[in-house]
C-alpha positions as CSV (number, residue, x, y, z in Angstrom):
1,M,-323.2,-14.6,98.7
2,A,-324.7,-12.9,101.7
3,H,-324.0,-9.2,102.2
4,A,-325.5,-6.1,103.7
5,I,-325.2,-2.5,102.5
6,M,-326.4,0.6,104.3
7,R,-325.9,4.3,103.7
8,G,-325.4,6.4,106.8
9,K,-326.8,9.9,107.5
10,N,-323.5,11.4,106.2
11,G,-324.1,9.7,102.8
12,R,-321.3,7.2,103.2
13,R,-321.9,3.5,102.2
14,Y,-321.0,0.8,104.6
15,E,-320.8,-2.8,103.4
16,V,-320.6,-6.1,105.2
17,D,-319.5,-8.8,102.8
18,L,-320.2,-12.2,104.4
19,G,-318.8,-14.0,101.5
20,D,-319.4,-17.7,101.1
21,S,-319.0,-18.4,104.8
22,P,-321.7,-20.3,106.7
23,I,-324.1,-17.7,108.2
24,R,-326.4,-17.7,111.1
25,V,-329.6,-15.7,111.1
26,E,-331.6,-14.8,114.2
27,I,-334.8,-12.8,114.3
28,H,-336.1,-11.4,117.5
29,A,-339.4,-9.5,117.8
30,S,-341.0,-7.5,120.5
31,E,-344.3,-5.5,120.4
32,E,-342.4,-2.5,119.1
33,T,-339.4,-3.7,117.1
34,V,-338.0,-6.5,114.9
35,E,-334.3,-7.2,115.1
36,I,-332.6,-9.2,112.4
37,F,-329.1,-10.4,113.1
38,V,-326.9,-12.1,110.5
39,E,-323.5,-13.4,111.5
40,A,-320.7,-15.2,109.5
41,D,-317.6,-17.0,110.6
42,F,-319.4,-18.3,113.8
43,E,-317.8,-21.7,113.3
44,T,-314.2,-20.5,112.8
45,H,-313.7,-17.1,114.5
46,A,-313.8,-15.8,118.0
47,E,-317.0,-13.8,118.7
48,E,-315.2,-10.4,118.5
49,R,-313.8,-11.2,115.1
50,R,-317.0,-12.4,113.4
51,R,-318.5,-10.4,110.6
52,F,-322.1,-9.4,111.2
53,A,-325.0,-7.2,110.2
54,L,-327.7,-6.1,112.7
55,I,-330.9,-4.2,111.9
56,N,-333.6,-3.0,114.2
57,I,-336.8,-1.7,112.6
58,P,-340.3,-0.8,113.9
59,R,-342.5,-3.8,113.9
60,H,-345.3,-2.0,112.0
61,L,-343.0,-1.3,109.1
62,F,-341.7,-4.9,109.1
63,S,-345.3,-6.2,109.0
64,E,-346.3,-3.8,106.2
65,A,-343.3,-4.8,104.1
66,T,-343.9,-8.6,104.6
67,G,-347.6,-8.1,103.8
68,Q,-346.8,-6.3,100.6
69,A,-344.2,-9.0,99.6
70,A,-346.8,-11.7,100.2
71,R,-349.4,-9.9,98.1
72,R,-346.8,-9.4,95.3
73,R,-346.0,-13.1,95.4
74,A,-349.6,-14.1,95.3
75,R,-350.1,-12.0,92.2
76,E,-347.1,-13.5,90.5
77,D,-348.2,-17.0,91.2
78,R,-351.5,-16.5,89.4
């Protein structure tokens, strides 16, 4: 089950429960940022009623995190 959880500056949690609906994932990258867009209900709902999660992060942090994940995976596979 796909979902997203974030905590805002005010300390409140926000959740997007995408349930078991088919989801679409798009990743867009520029030199400075990586944007990850996850959308549910794209087959059954109008665009303004679809559930979605959108995150924009600095590219260097995304690269560091994926590199660390790859190194962890390589250690686990040994």
